[in-house]
N, C-alpha and C positions, 0 to 999 in steps of 0.2 A: 831892382828898382828901389831906390830909397826915397821916401817921402816924409816930409815934416808934418807935424800935427796941423800946422797952419795951412799947408797945402791941401790936406785931406778935408779940413774944415771949409776952405774956399770952394772945393769941389762939391760940397753939400753932403758928403758921406757921413759926417758927424755933426752934431748940433752945436758943440762948443769945445773949446780947448781950456782945460783947467790948468793954469800956470803952476809950475812947481817952484818950490823954494830954491834958493841958490844951493848948489850941490846935489840937486835932484830930490825926488820924492823919498829916497832912502836916507836923506840927511837927517840928523837929529833935529827935529823941529817940535818936539813935545806933542806930537799928534796933531799938529796944525793942518797938515795936508789931509789927513783922514777926516778931520772936522770939515774942511773945505769941500771935500768930495761928498760927505754925508749931507751937508747943507744944500749942495747942488741937486743931489738925488731927491731929497725931500721936497724941494721947490718944484722939481719936474713932476713928481708924483702928485703933488697938490693940484697942478694944472691938468694932468692926465685924468685924474679921478673925476673931474668935472664933465668929462665927455663919455658918451655911451660907448661900449666896447665895439659895436658895429662901426661907429664913426672912426674910432682909433684904428681898427683893422683896415678900413677903406683908405684912410690917410696913409698908413704905412705901406699898403700895397701900391698906391699911386706914387709914393716917394721912391720906393725901390724900383718900380718900372721906369721912372724918369732917369735913373742913373745911366749916363752915357748917351743919352738921346742927341746931344749936340754933335756926336761923332757919326751918326747914321745919316747917310745920303740917300735921298729918294730920287 
C-alpha cells in the first residue's frame, strides 16, 4: 500500500506536511529544508509547552484511539 503525505495528513495521522524543495529534501538547498523543519518543530514545542503533561497525554491518547473509528460498524 502506497500513500502520499497528503493522504496521511487528510486521515489525521500526521499534523502537517512540510513541503520539500524541487528535487527533494536531499537537493542542494543550503540547509533551507533543515531550517524549515527546525522552525516547524520549535513552533510546535512552543505551543506544547503551554499545556500540562497530563493534558498532552490525554489528548494524545484520545487522538490515537480515534484512528480508524470511521471504519468500525456497531
